Wavefront OBJ file of the C-alpha trace (Angstrom):
o trace
v 8.425 4.535 -5.197
v 9.348 0.854 -5.376
v 12.178 -0.678 -3.379
v 13.713 -4.122 -3.003
v 13.531 -5.391 0.572
v 15.272 -8.454 1.966
v 13.359 -10.893 4.165
v 14.051 -14.211 5.888
v 11.430 -16.843 6.563
v 10.931 -20.567 7.032
v 8.631 -22.135 4.460
v 6.881 -25.449 5.117
v 6.420 -27.648 2.059
v 3.723 -30.322 2.522
v 4.652 -33.927 1.587
v 2.314 -34.000 -1.421
v 4.516 -31.330 -3.091
v 7.854 -33.140 -2.597
v 7.865 -34.225 -6.261
v 7.595 -30.556 -7.406
v 10.578 -28.232 -7.936
v 11.484 -26.826 -4.491
v 12.310 -23.307 -5.741
v 9.004 -23.016 -7.622
v 7.046 -24.298 -4.622
v 8.798 -21.874 -2.256
v 8.170 -18.990 -4.693
v 4.446 -19.784 -4.775
v 4.219 -19.961 -0.970
v 6.148 -16.679 -0.549
v 3.881 -14.867 -3.025
v 0.783 -16.249 -1.260
v 2.121 -15.147 2.114
v 3.472 -11.663 1.285
v 2.027 -10.359 -2.018
v -0.576 -7.615 -1.561
v 0.121 -7.467 2.179
v 1.431 -4.551 4.242
v 4.496 -5.287 6.363
v 4.774 -2.784 9.233
v 7.471 -0.150 8.687
v 8.365 -1.723 5.334
v 5.478 -1.043 2.918
v 3.066 -2.832 0.594
v 4.616 -6.050 -0.744
v 3.981 -6.408 -4.463
v 5.735 -9.564 -5.699
v 8.710 -11.840 -5.155
v 11.831 -10.557 -6.916
v 14.254 -13.393 -6.228
v 15.368 -16.035 -3.770
v 18.880 -15.181 -2.607
v 19.581 -18.321 -0.560
v 17.842 -21.384 0.766
v 19.065 -23.988 3.240
v 18.548 -27.705 2.946
v 15.016 -28.670 3.991
v 14.586 -30.384 7.352
v 11.714 -32.384 8.807
v 10.540 -32.069 12.410
v 9.590 -35.263 14.251
v 5.833 -35.748 13.996
v 5.519 -33.355 11.026
v 5.789 -34.736 7.505
v 6.412 -31.329 5.913
v 9.858 -30.103 4.850
v 10.891 -26.797 6.466
v 13.293 -24.618 4.473
v 15.023 -21.430 5.673
v 14.880 -18.890 2.843
v 16.505 -15.482 2.232
v 14.572 -13.594 -0.444
v 13.821 -10.131 -1.821
v 10.399 -8.638 -2.463
v 9.381 -5.644 -4.575
v 7.765 -3.249 -2.080
v 5.739 -0.084 -2.682
v 6.978 2.621 -0.315
v 7.373 6.118 -1.732
v 9.982 8.228 -0.006
v 9.173 11.511 1.739
v 9.219 14.485 -0.701
v 8.767 12.167 -3.713
v 6.480 13.542 -6.438
v 3.945 11.062 -7.826
v 1.067 11.300 -10.304
v -2.217 9.607 -9.370
v -5.918 9.983 -10.108
v -8.597 11.605 -7.968
v -10.659 8.820 -6.385
v -13.150 11.080 -4.599
v -13.428 14.389 -2.756
v -14.862 15.316 0.632
v -14.778 18.365 2.887
v -11.739 16.860 4.613
v -9.707 16.675 1.385
v -9.017 14.595 -1.703
v -8.551 10.813 -1.845
v -6.130 9.703 -4.556
v -5.545 6.302 -6.146
v -2.599 4.836 -8.005
v -4.726 1.932 -9.248
v -3.053 -0.651 -7.019
v -2.996 1.513 -3.867
v -5.909 3.666 -2.667
v -4.973 4.823 0.848
v -3.589 8.185 -0.276
v -5.022 11.413 1.110
v -4.483 15.136 0.475
v -5.866 17.144 3.446
v -7.881 20.268 2.602
v -5.233 22.556 4.109
v -2.595 21.055 1.762
v -4.449 21.868 -1.470
v -3.442 24.845 -3.647
v -4.602 28.197 -2.294
v -7.191 29.535 -2.734
v -9.338 26.418 -2.986
v -12.962 25.769 -2.091
v -15.192 22.726 -1.781
v -18.294 22.616 -4.001
v -20.998 20.852 -1.946
v -23.339 20.240 -4.883
v -20.748 18.572 -7.127
v -18.625 17.144 -4.275
v -15.373 18.414 -5.833
v -12.562 20.725 -4.835
v -12.012 23.813 -6.992
v -8.706 25.659 -7.232
v -9.257 29.344 -8.004
v -6.238 29.844 -10.264
v -5.159 33.472 -10.754
v -3.585 34.185 -14.146
v -2.467 37.858 -14.168
v -5.645 39.041 -12.453
v -7.896 36.761 -14.481
v -9.421 33.962 -12.349
v -9.995 30.440 -13.620
v -11.731 27.625 -11.742
v -9.853 24.336 -12.018
v -11.964 21.387 -10.837
v -10.522 18.245 -9.236
v -13.023 15.823 -10.777
v -13.064 12.090 -10.116
v -10.619 10.273 -12.414
v -8.587 13.402 -13.205
v -4.796 13.099 -12.912
v -3.218 14.919 -9.977
v 0.437 15.472 -9.123
v 1.319 15.313 -5.442
v 4.270 15.308 -3.053
v 4.522 12.741 -0.262
v 4.579 14.461 3.153
v 4.184 11.560 5.575
v 3.392 7.887 5.826
v 1.598 6.084 8.625
v 1.795 2.448 9.634
v -0.939 1.227 11.998
v -0.908 -2.127 13.738
v -4.184 -3.830 12.922
v -5.543 -6.694 14.937
v -6.197 -9.997 13.197
v -9.720 -11.037 12.268
v -11.599 -12.142 15.382
v -13.774 -15.213 15.924
v -17.555 -14.850 15.640
v -18.178 -14.873 19.399
v -15.784 -12.030 20.188
v -16.693 -8.365 20.148
v -15.355 -6.397 17.214
v -14.509 -2.724 17.270
v -16.305 -0.514 14.788
v -14.326 0.018 11.628
v -12.668 3.413 11.469
v -10.350 5.038 8.972
v -7.489 4.189 11.364
v -7.898 0.480 10.480
v -5.851 1.028 7.328
v -2.447 -0.582 7.940
v -0.531 1.801 5.641
v -1.583 5.262 4.496
v 0.180 8.177 2.815
v -0.485 11.894 3.360
v 0.294 14.333 0.547
v 0.559 17.928 -0.534
v -0.966 18.807 -3.892
v 1.496 20.112 -6.508
v 0.980 22.104 -9.675
l 1 2 3 4 5 6 7 8 9 10 11 12 13 14 15 16 17 18 19 20 21 22 23 24 25 26 27 28 29 30 31 32 33 34 35 36 37 38 39 40 41 42 43 44 45 46 47 48 49 50 51 52 53 54 55 56 57 58 59 60 61 62 63 64 65 66 67 68 69 70 71 72 73 74 75 76 77 78 79 80 81 82 83 84 85 86 87 88 89 90 91 92 93 94 95 96 97 98 99 100 101 102 103 104 105 106 107 108 109 110 111 112 113 114 115 116 117 118 119 120 121 122 123 124 125 126 127 128 129 130 131 132 133 134 135 136 137 138 139 140 141 142 143 144 145 146 147 148 149 150 151 152 153 154 155 156 157 158 159 160 161 162 163 164 165 166 167 168 169 170 171 172 173 174 175 176 177 178 179 180 181 182 183 184 185 186 187 188
C-alpha cells in the first residue's frame, strides 16, 4: 500500500535562511512541495523519508538564493493491483459505494462489483447484500462508517490543469478532475 519512491529536484534556499541548517531547510521545502500531492503515475506523496544525496549549493548570477540538487525518497500511497485493503464506507449511491481510508477518499466500488445479489435502498441510500446462509436470507447493510474489505482492480491517473486566472474560462468540475482514483471489487 505504501512504497518508497526516489525523486530528484533542485531546491532554492532564500538568502534569509542561509544561517539555518541546510538539510532541515531542504526537508521543509520538499515536504511543502510534495506532501499531500499526487504525482502522475507515482501516487499520493505522504511525507519525506530521507535525503539520499545533495550537491553543493550554487548561486545563479542575479539570484541571491542557493540552488541545491537533491536526491531524496518519499513515502507514497499507491496500492498494488489485487491488494486487499480495509476501509470505511463514505457514502452510497446508485452507481456504487465510495470508500475512505481516512487520508484518501477517491476510492470507488462500482455497483456491478458488489457482492451478488445486492440492491440499492433508495430511502436509506445504502447498498444491501442479500446474504444466503443455507437457504436462509439475511440483509447485510453497507451503512456509512462501516468497515468494508475490498480488492484493488484498477487505478487511474488524470492530468489536471493548474488553477486558472480569474479572467479565464473554467471548465465545470466533474468527477474526472480527481488526479488519482482507485476502483475496487468488494470482498467478503
